[in-house]
N, C-alpha and C positions, 0 to 999 in steps of 0.2 A: 172735357175739363173746363170749368169756367175761368174767365180771365182773373177773377178775384182769387181763385184757388192757385192759379199760376203765380200771381203776385206774392202770395204767401209762401210759395215755394214749389209746387208741382211734384208729383211722384216721378221717380225714375225707375226704369225697368231693371237696372242693375243693382238696386238697393236704394236706400234713402238715408238722408242725414238723420242722426239721432240727437235729440236735444238733451245732451248729457252734461252741459256746462252750466253751473249755477253762478251766482253773483261773485262768489269768492274765486271761482275758476277763471271767470272772465277778467276780474281785476288782476289776477296773477299773470294772465297773458299780457295785459297792458304793461304792468310793472316789469315782468320778465323780459319782454321784448325791448323795453327801454334801457334797462340796466345791463350794459355789456362791459366793454373795456374803457370806454371814453372817459368816464368819471375819474378813472385812475391815472390818466395820462394827458388829457387835453389841457389841464391847468397850465402846463408849461407854455404851450402856444399862446394861450390867452394872456398869461403874464408878460410874455415877450411883446405881444401886440399892443397892450394898453399901458404897460410900463409902471403900474402902481397897484398895491394890494386893494385899495379902495375901488378902483375901476375894475379890477378883476372880479371882485364880488358883485359889482353893479352889473357886469355882463351876465353873470349867473342869475341875478335877480330879474333882469329884464327878460331873459330867456324863459325863466320859470313863469312869469306873468303871461308872456305870449303863448306858451304851451297850454296853460290853464284856460286862457281865453278861447283858443281855437278848439280845444277839446270840449269846452262847454257848448260851443256852437255846433260841433259835429253831433252832439247828442240829439239835436232836433232831427237831423237827417237819419240817424240811426233808428230813432223811434218811428219815423215815417216808413222806412224801408228795412224792416227787420229780417233780412235775408242774406244768404251767402253772397259774397262779392263786395259788400261794403262800399268803399269809396268809388270803385268802378261803377256801381249801380247809381250812386248819387250823381256822378258826372254825366252818366248816360241819360238819366231822367231830367236833369236840370238843363242840359244843352242838347246833346245828340250822341248817338252811338260812337261817332268818331272820337269825341273827347274821352269817353270811357275807355275806348281802345287805346288811345295814346297814353293814358295813365297805366293801363295794364301792360302795354308794350314796354314802357320805361321801367316799370316795376320788375318785370321778368328779366329784361335784358341787363339791367344794371342795379337798380335800387335794392331789390330783395336779394337777388342771386349774388350780386357783388358784395353786399353786406354779409351774407352767409359765408362767402369765400374769405373775406377779410377777417371776420370774427373767428372762423375756424383756424386760420393761420396764427392769429393772436393767441388763441388757446394753446397752440403748439409752442409758440415762442416762450410763453410763461411756464409751460411744462419743461422747457429747456433749462430753466433755472434749477429744477430738481434733477433733470436728466440731461447733462451737458451735451450729449451726442445729438440732441434735437436742436437744430439751428438752421437758419436760412443760408448759412455759409458751409454747411456740411452736406455734400451732394451724394446721392445714391448713384446718379449718373448725370453727366453734363454733355450736351451735344454741341454747345458753342454759344455765341452771343449774336444778338440782332441789334443793330444801331438804328434808333429812330430819333432823328434830330440830335439833340444833345444827350439823349437818354440811351443807356445800354441795357438791353433786356436779356438776361441769361436764359438759355433754353435747356431744360432738363428737369430733374426732380430732386429737390433737397428734402432733408428729413422733416423740416417744419411743414412743408407742403404735404408730404406724405401723411403725417399725423393729422393735419387739418382735414384732408380729404377723407381719411379713415373715420374721423369723428362725424363729419357730415353724413357719410354713408351709414354709420351706426344709428344716428338719430333719425335719419330718413327711414331706415328699415323699421325702427321701433314705431314711428308714426304710421307706418303702413299696416300695423296690426289692427288697431282700432283707435277710436277717440280716447278711450280710457288710458291706453298705454302712453299716449302723448301727454294727456292731462296729468297723469301721475308724475311724470318727469318734471313737467312745468311747475306744479305745485311744490314739489320737494325742493327744487333748485331755486325757485323764486323766494321761498321762505328762507332758505339758507343764505342767499345773498342779501336780503333785506336785513337779516340779523347781523351779517358781517358789516354792512354799511353802518348800522346802528352802533356796533362796537367801535368802528373807526371814528364815528362822530363823538362817542363818549370819551375815547382816548384823546382826540383832538381838542375837545373843549375843556377837559379836566387836567391835562398834562402839559399845559402851555410852557413854552421855553422863554427865558429872558431875552434871548436874541432872536425873537420871532418878528414877522412882518408887522404884527400889531403894536410892537414896541418901537418901531422905527419912525423917525420923524417924517412928516409929509405923507400921510396915509393916502391922500388923493393927488399927491404931486407926481406928475409923470416923469419917469427917469429915463429920458431918451438917451441912449448910448449904444455901445457895441452890441449888447444883448437884446435890445428892445427895438421895436418897430419905429419908423420915422414918418409914418403917414400922419396927416392932420388928425387931431384927436377924434373928431366926429367920424371920419372915415375909418380910423383904427378901431373904434368901438364896434361899429356894425360889421366890418369885415372879420374881426376877431370872433364875433358871435357865431361864425360858421362852425367852430369847434364845439361850442356848448349846444348849439342847435342839433348837430349830428349826435352828440351824446344823449340828447333828450328826444330823439326821433323814435319812430316805430310804435308810438302809442296807438296809432290808428289801426294796427294789425288786428285788433279785436273786432273791428267792423267786418273784416273778411269772414270771420267764423260765426256771424250772427245767425246763420241757419242752424247752428248747433247749440245756441244759448237758450235756456228756458226763460220764458217771459221776456223776450228780447227788448220789447218796447220800454221796459223798466230797467232791466239789468245792464244793457249796453250803455245807456247814458250814465248810469251810476258807476259802472266800472271805469268809464273814461274819467269821471270826476275824481273818484277815489284813487285810481291807479296813477294817472298823470299828475294829479295834484300832490299825492304822497311822494312820488319819486322826485319831482323838482324841489320839494321842500328838503328832502334828504340830501340832494345834490348841493344845495346852497350851504347846508350845515357842514357837509364834508369839506367844502372849500374854506369855510370859516376855520375848520380844524387845521387844514394845511397852513393857513396864515398864522395860526396860533402856535404851530410847532416849528415852522421853518422861517428863516430870513427870506425876504422877497427874492433876493438874488439866487438863493438855493432852489426856489420854486421855478424860476425862469431858466435855470441851467441844470435841472435834474438829469443825471445820466440816463440815457435811453428813454427819456420822457417819463420815467417811473417816479412821479411825484409822491404817490402814496407810499411807495417803498422807502423813499428818502425820509418822509415824515415819520413813519413808524420806526425807521432805523435810528432816529435820534434818541429813541427810548430803549430799544432792545437790539442786540446785534443780529438777531435772526429776523429782523423786520422784513427784509427782502423776500425771504422764503415764505413768511406768513402772508404777505400781500400777494405773492405769486399764486398761492393756493386759493386765496379769495378771488383773484381775477379768473382763475381756471373755473371755479364754481360759477362765477358770474357769466362768463362767456359761454359756458356749456348750457346754462339756462336760457341765455339770450338766443343762442343757436336754435334750441328746441322751439322757442316761441315763433321765430321767423319761419322755420321749416314747417311747423304745423299750420300756420295761418295762410301763407302765400298761395298754396294750391287751391284753396277755397275760392279765391278771386279768379284764378285761371279756370276753375270749373264753371263759374258764372259766365266768363267770356266764351268758353267752349259751347255752353248751352245756347248762346246767342250767335254761334257760328263764326266767332272772331278769334278762335284759338284752335290748337290741335284738337280734333274731335275726341281723341283718346283721353284727354284731360277732363272731358265732360262726363266720364263714367265713374260711378261709385262701386266699390267692391260689394258683392252680394252679402258677404259675411262681415266685412270690416266696416262698411258704411262710410268709408273715407275715399278721397280721390287718389287712389294708389298710383295710377299712371302719371298724374300730375305731380305727385310727390317725387317719383323717380325722375321725371323730366327736369324738375327744378334741381334735384340733387346732381344730376349729370352736368347741367350747365354751370352750377356753382362750382363743381369740381374742376371743370375746364377753366373757369376764371381763376380759381386758386392756383392751378397749374401754370397759367399764363404769367402770373406775377404782376398783372396790370390792374388788379382790382382797386388798389389804392388810388390810382389816377382816375379811374372811372367814378369812384365815389366822390372825389373832389369835383368832378365835372357835373354831377347830377344834383348837388346841393341846391343850386338855383332852380333846376327843373322840379325838384320835390316841393320847394316853396311855391313855385308857380301853380302846381296842382292844389296845394293847400288853399291858396288865395282863390282859385277858381271854385273850389268846393264851398268855401264860405260865402262867396258871391252867389253861389247856387241857392243858398237859403233865401236870399232876397228874391231871386228869380222865381222860386217855387212858391213863395208867399204870394206873389202877384199872379202867377199862372194857375196855381191850384189852391186858392184861398180856403176852400171848403174841405180839403183833404185832412183826414184825422191827424192830429199832432199831439200824441200822448205826453210828449215833453217838448217844451218850447225853449229855444236858445235863451239862456239866462242873460238878462240885461239887454235883450234885443230892443232897438238896433244899435245901441251905443257900444256894447262890448264887441260885437263882430266888426263894427266900423273901426274901433280902436286897433283891433288886431290887423285888419286890412291895411290901415295907415302905417303901422309899424313894419309889417312885412313888405309893403311896397317900397318904403324908404330903404330897408335893408337890401332889397333886390336892385334898386337904382344905384346904390353905393357900390354894390358888387359889380354891376355893369361897368361902372367908371373905373374903379380902382383894382378890381380883381377879374379881369376879363377871362382868365383861364378857368375861373369857377363858373362862368356863365355861358359863353358861346358854345363850347363843346356840349354842354348839357342841352341847350336849345337845339343843337344839331341832332343829337340822339332822339329827342322828341320828334323833330321834323321828319326824320327818316321813317318814322312810323306812319306818316300820312300816305305815301305810296304803298306801303305794306298793307295798310287798311283797305285801300281800294282793290288791290290785287286779291286780298283775302275775300272781300265781299264778292268780287267777280267769280272767284273759284267756287263760291257757295251758291252761285246762281242768283245773286241779288237778294238773298234771304234777309228779311228784316231782323236787325239786331234786337228789336223789342218784341220779337215773337215769343220768346220764352224768358221767364225769370227763374229764380233759383228754387231748388227743390223743397217740397213739403217735408218737414222733419217729423219723424216719429217722436212723440213725447216720451222722454225718459223719466224715470221716477224722480221726483223732487220732494223731499220730506218737508220743505219749507214753502214751496210755491209751485203748484202744478199748472198754473194758468198759462195759456199760450199767448 
């Protein structure tokens, strides 16, 4: 097999990827993985951090601009390397297999699996609004507590964890059937939650209350007090963006499934633009709606962080129930998107000899990485059972941004190293837009290093732990080159609109 064929994707003995995802499917993966529970709850933390409705909206605006800038930049790499693995491949090609592995290691250990665990339990918590027996305080069995520093971790299984694990298992099993099974769930639930967000926006913009944040004096005046943060405004702004960044994350998951997207050189960049751009626009309008319905103090002190429920509750008594159903739909679709996409990256790592070999096999009939799906599901369930996923996700915000920065820098590296390589799509606004993103991201990371070390050093440690693991793994594979294989050649599925490869 020629190297060019391998780079396009290479055949596998166990089956091959099917290019069964069109532009709309890919866009739904972007939007579906982004929209989870964050948009419904993180407004409280942001309000407390910046202390005014104007600065709260500014946080979402800057987050949206940064997300669009980085997704526009990723489009160039996605068009250059239209194969399964996405960001892992970009880092491997721009720097070395080590950097690709460190991203994949962090993704599996915490970013993807931890997010799946957290979102699964959030789904269960909101189901608990409808079924009171489902709660983190209702235990099926409890073995005791473990004290780690000032934190007490209960050991056992509560009903929220049980439901979260059950939902993860259900969606993992469905995605093991074939690509169409996972795609169908993604399309249905992404459509449903976009409609739900649009309805929330319409309500928020048209049913404003007289005692809302928009009618309070000093829209940009910071109200430092008991409920609000006391950091200097510059630091408070960037540290508070951790919440909005987390709510806007996972847009890059579509790059993991590039081996299954039809005409990926065109559709991956477009899906990033349409999906990420559309979601951050909706997010901003949702927060405008919150400010139009609630006093600022009510946003900053919403019970259980349920800002959306408090906002709708000002209009109808059953607002909490309605929002709980919306969040359940949203988190279910978000879970499916992350469960579907992650194993494609682990598959690419396994083909390079940098992950469990079982994860590098595709089902003969299903054409999906079944063993990788199961492996991810098991680890996610363990994290859900441990109850520590929330802390882990806090720790890796910095690490995730570090890899985004490295990937965008990789565009400049590859422009210099491989100037003649085909680039069907070039980063919009290059070099200005990528540089602006890098400047903003680096400023945010530096502020986090100074003011929020618990968001930074543990994440760096998790990444660093991958270095010895990488060399042990390479040694166990007999020094096999991680560039010896790329991702699998996909069978072209029928595409009524575009059958080009």
